[in-house]
C-alpha positions, 0 to 999 in steps of 0.5 A, spaced: 837 009 439 840 015 436 845 014 431 852 017 432 851 022 427 844 024 430 848 025 437 853 029 433 848 034 431 844 034 437 851 036 441 853 041 435 847 045 435 845 045 442 847 052 442 850 056 436 857 057 439 860 052 434 856 054 428 858 061 429 866 059 429 865 056 422 861 062 420 866 067 422 871 063 418 867 063 412 865 070 413 872 073 413 876 069 409 871 067 403 873 069 396 867 070 393 865 077 394 857 076 394 857 072 400 853 066 401 847 069 404 846 074 399 847 069 393 841 064 397 837 070 398 837 072 390 835 065 388 829 064 393 826 070 389 821 072 395 815 076 392 809 079 396 804 075 400 808 069 400 808 064 405 815 061 407 818 056 412 825 055 414 827 049 417 833 048 421 834 056 421 840 056 426 841 062 429 837 066 423 843 068 419 840 068 413 835 073 415 839 078 418 841 083 412 834 082 409 829 082 414 828 089 413 827 089 406 822 083 405 816 084 400 809 086 403 805 081 406 810 076 407 808 070 412 815 067 415 816 062 420 823 060 422 824 053 425 829 049 428 829 042 432 834 045 437 831 050 443 838 053 443 838 055 436 831 057 436 832 062 442 838 065 438 834 066 432 829 070 436 834 074 439 838 075 432 831 077 429 827 081 435 823 086 432 822 083 425 816 081 422 818 073 423 816 068 427 820 063 430 818 056 433 822 049 435 819 044 431 822 037 428 822 037 420 818 031 420 812 034 424 812 041 421 807 046 424 803 048 418 797 046 414 797 042 408 798 046 402 799 052 405 806 054 403 809 057 397 817 056 399 820 052 404 828 053 405 832 048 408 839 051 408 845 046 409 841 042 414 837 036 410 844 032 411 842 032 419 835 029 419 835 022 420 829 020 417 830 024 411 825 021 406 819 023 412 822 030 412 821 030 404 814 028 405 812 033 410 815 038 406 811 036 400 805 036 404 806 043 406 807 046 400 802 048 395 802 046 388 807 049 384 811 051 391 818 051 391 823 047 396 830 051 396 835 046 399 842 048 400 848 043 401 855 041 400 858 037 395 863 031 396 869 035 395 867 041 400 873 042 405 877 036 402 884 039 404 881 039 412 880 032 411 886 030 408 890 034 414 886 031 419 887 024 417 894 025 416 894 028 423 891 022 426 895 017 423 890 012 421 884 012 416 878 015 418 871 013 416 866 018 413 862 017 419 868 020 423 869 025 418 861 027 419 861 027 411 854 029 409 849 024 406 845 029 402 850 032 397 850 036 391 851 030 387 846 025 391 841 030 393 837 031 386 835 023 386 833 024 393 828 030 392 826 027 385 822 021 389 817 027 392 818 033 387 818 035 380 823 039 376 829 039 380 835 043 378 842 044 381 846 051 381 853 051 384 856 057 388 863 058 386 867 059 392 874 058 396 877 060 403 884 064 403 886 064 410 892 068 413 893 065 419 893 058 423 888 059 428 882 060 425 883 054 421 884 050 428 878 053 431 874 051 425 877 044 425 876 043 433 869 045 432 867 039 428 872 034 430 874 035 437 873 028 439 879 026 434 884 032 436 888 030 442 894 034 444 899 030 439 894 031 433 893 038 434 901 039 434 901 035 428 896 039 425 899 046 427 905 044 423 902 042 417 898 049 417 904 053 418 908 049 413 902 051 408 902 058 410 909 059 409 909 055 402 903 058 399 902 065 403 895 063 405 892 057 407 887 055 401 881 051 402 876 048 397 869 049 398 863 046 394 856 048 395 850 050 392 842 049 392 837 044 389 831 047 387 825 042 387 817 044 385 811 041 387 808 038 381 812 042 377 813 050 375 807 053 375 802 047 377 
């Protein structure tokens, strides 16, 4: 029987609607001018003739601004467990030299030792059997190949959690808050069981939002089951007070990348 987090993930990502709500707020109100996709792109360090796989590609957002500038001879496959997400990625990247497929992270459609780079962008915390997924990623990477796994830290969006708990008027468990189990703090130890030379790099950022509605929309996209009429009223009051006192609604972000090599660098 699937656990609550698996059910949440399936419902969240049947289509790209909830993901787009959250992406819009990050896009419009993040304080780091580089932007997340550009920062990740730099660290992927794609070179000519690389064989690349992204698992959990979502709607293909990571590739939109960069697909035209790919080095020559690259082979890139984007996969997602959700057919709705894979369809959105295909629509976003129609005409680009990228392939899109529906696939499970624990059964990748790739030959053993066939890939130079695997990308898992904010998705490993959704995989129920992460150990199996990491073994599968290790299987498809060539010796010296890299896994670039992005995730969040334990302090990510901490203000939203505090506001939601206060609005609900009761303690909320990590499962109710959908706090990730694979974080910047815990992920390196997990990766080290399958990979060598694991490093972490943080992306400095925060949100500065000049209005209440984008924050409410973001929170509804995550916690609609907890946000009834009274809870929403309390949240609005809190957010309006934050806006009046601070001049903007400020939210801490903690995200970054863990890079792991199969057999070590240059293996």
